[in-house]
N, C-alpha and C positions, 0 to 999 in steps of 0.2 A: 420856639426852637423846633428843629426838624427831627424826624426819626431817621437815624443814620445806620448804615451797614458797612462793616469792615470788609473790603475786598481781599482777594487772594494776594495782590501785590502790595498790600498795606494802604491802599486808598480807601477813603471813607466816602460812601456814595449814599445819596438820598434816593429811596425807592420811588418817591413821587415826582422827582424832577431830575434833570441831567447834571446836577451840580455834584462836584467831587472835591475832595481835599486830601492832602498828604497825611494829615494827622488830625487828632481830635482838636488840637489848638488852632488848626487852619481850616475850620469849618467854613463853607461858602456863606456869604452874607446876603446872597440874592433871596428874593421872596420865594416862598414855597407853599404849595397848596395844602401841605400837611402841618403848617404852623398853627399851633393852638395856644391860646393864652394860658399862661401858668403851667404848660406841659414841659416836662423835663426831657432832655435828650436821652434816648436809649440806644445803645450801640450793641449790636448783636454780631458776632463773628459768623461768617459763612461756614467756617470749619466746624463751629459748635453746632450749627444747624444740621450739617451733614452727619456729624457724630450722633446727634439725637435720633436721626432716621435709621441708624444702624442697630439691628437687633442683637441681643445678647442671649446666649444659651448657657445653661449650667451643665457642666460635665458630670455625668452620674458616677464616674469613677473617683475623681479627686475633688469635685465640688467647685472647680475653678470656673469663673465667668469667661466665656469664649465668644468671640464674634461669630455671627451666623455666616460670615464670608470666609472664615478660616477653614481649611480642609481638615484640620485635626486640632486637638487640644494641645496648646504649646507647653503645658505643664507635664502631662502624662503621656501624650502622644496618641490618645484614643481617636480613631477616625470618625468622621461625621458623615451621615447619609447625605448624598447630593440632593439638591432641590428638585432635579429632574427625575430622580428615582422614585419619588413618592409624592402624592398629592397633598400630603399633610405638611405642616410647618416643618422646617429643617430640624432635625433631631439627631442625636448621636446614635450610632449603630449599636444594636444589642450585643453584649459580649458573647463570643462564640463559646460553645460548650467544649470543655477540655477533652482531649482525646484520651481514651482509656488504653493503656498499654499493659501488656502482660510482663510481669517481672521475670527475668531469666531463671531465677531460682524456682519460681512457681512452675514454669514450663518444664524444667528438668525434673522436678518432683512428679509432675503428672506423667511425663514420659516413662520415668522409672516405675511408677505404679502400674502403668499399662503393660510394661515389659514383664513385671513380676506376675501379674494376673495372666498374661498370655502364656508365660512359661509354665505356670502351675496348671493351667487348663490343658496345655499340650502334654505335660508329663502325666496328668491324670488319665488322659485319653490313651496315651501309650501304655500305661500300666494296665488299663482295663482290657487291652488287646493281648496281653501276655498270658500264658498258662499259669495255673496255680503251682506254687512251689511244692515239689513232692518231698516234703520233710515234715516229720512229726517231732514236736518238742515236749519232753516230759521232765519230771524232776523226781528225785528220791532223796531220802535222808542220808546224810554223810555217816560214815562208820564212827567217826569221833566228833563229839560236840553236836550242838543243835544247829546244824548247817544243812544246806541243800546242795545237791549236785545236779547240774542241768545236763540232760541227755538229748542228743540230736540223732534222729533215725532217718536214714535215707531210704525212701520207699520206691525209688526208681531202679531200673536195671542198668543205670549208667553212673559213673563217678560224678559226684556233685561237690562243688566248691561254693561255700557260702560265707559272707561276712556277717559276723554276729556282734551286735552292740548290746552290752549289758549296762544297766543303770540302776543304782540304789536310789529309790525315791526320797528317802529321808536325808541322805548326805549328798545327793546329786553326783556321787562318784560314778564315773563312766569309763568303760574299757571296751576296746574293739578287738575281736579275735577273728582269725581266718581259719576255718575248719574245712578239711578235705575228707570226705567220706567215700568209701568204696560202695559199689552197688549193693543195696540192701544192708549197708554197714551202719555202725553207730559210733558216735564220738560223744565225749562228756567234758564238761568244764566244771572244776571244783577248786578246792583249796590248793591242790597240786598245780593247777594252772594259774594260780594267783587270784582266784575269785572266791570269796566267801559268800555263797548263795544264801539269801534270806527270803522269807515270804514277802511278796510285793515287788520283788525285782522285776523290772521291765526288760523284755527281750525283743530285739528287732533283727530279722533275717533279710539279707539283700543278695540278689543275684540278677545280673543284667538280662538273663533269658527268661526270668519268671517274675511273677508279681511279688512285691515285698510282703512280708508277714510280720505282725506285731502281737505280742502277748505278754503275760506276766506269770510269776510263780505264785501259786496259791498255798 
């Protein structure tokens, strides 16, 4: 028998002679140099031989076997490095590093923090450039009960208007008063003004033309 190959058009050809046949049953009967006693016919498809010469790669993303001629993995779409781009064997391109993006909420929080810090710094600088508030704060016992009356004395020669914030540290009760004092004059806040003064009460004085002042009743 001869060693036959299946051609592209369905013909069976002998590689050692020009004999051909249309099918395996129509093998040529002529003599062939490749005839061997007791040898069996072996038919190999040309298409199988071409397929065996085709390399296969393993996609690192999905594990699918991909031809080295394919531009990308047909399963997951990952691109392959072209043969001309590298001297090594064809391989899949390394995954690109994900781009880091800043979340809008994070950006807004950072901007808000910077705005607060900037405002506080500017306000502190502005306060440091103002003159000291010309007012002295004192307290005296009330006539009735164990209470305190808070007194505010204007030490300037001009009328002075001040916003007074009083706070009870134990109850967190807070009230704001507006007092207007004449030059070298005095005003007081006590039970008649709706505030029962106690030891430890905090006092804050504010005027746009002077530095703020804070203190407490002892």
